[in-house]
N, C-alpha and C positions, 0 to 999 in steps of 0.2 A: 153332216160332215162325215167323210169316210175315215176309216181307221188310219189310213195313210196320212191324211191331213192332220189328224189329232196327234200322231207321232211327231209330225213336223213341228207342231206348236210346242210340244213338250221339249223338243231339242233346241228351240230358240232361246237365246239369252233374254234376260229381263229388259235390257236396252232395246233389243230388236223387237220384242213384243210391244214395248211402249211406242216405238217408231211406227210399227204396223198399225197400232191402235190409233195413233194420231192421223195417219193417212186415211184410214177407214172412216173416222169421225168427220174429216174434212169432205170426204166423198159423200157422206150422208147429208151434210149441210148443203152441198152443191146440188145433190139430187132433189132435196126438198125444195130448194129455191127454184130449180128448173121445173119441178112438178107444179108448183103454184103458178109459174109462168106459162105452163102448158107445153113445155118443150120435151118432156119425157114421154116416150111412147111405151116403154116397158116398165109398168108400175111395180112388177115383181122385183125389180132391181133394188128398190127401197127396202123391201122385206129381207132380201138376201144380205144387204149391207148391215142392217140392224142385227141380224143373226150372227154375222161375222164379228161385229163389235162385241156382242155378248160372249162369243167363243174366246175371243182374245182376252177379255176381262177375266173370264173363268181361268184360263191358262195362267194369266198373270197372278191372280190370287192364289192359285195352287202352288206356284213357285215361291211365293212369299212365305207360305206356311212351311 
């Protein structure tokens, strides 16, 4: 994640982070389902989505403290 993206996460409200997290988790479920069905050509997308979920959780936890 670039510094610009991390600043953007810090500026988001808790509600917006929750919404983004929900979207990314749903995307991850869809990717895993498509992967098992053989529809996903870019396997790296799963790794990128997992990383984005972790970044959102980190930003959300930092805001709560």
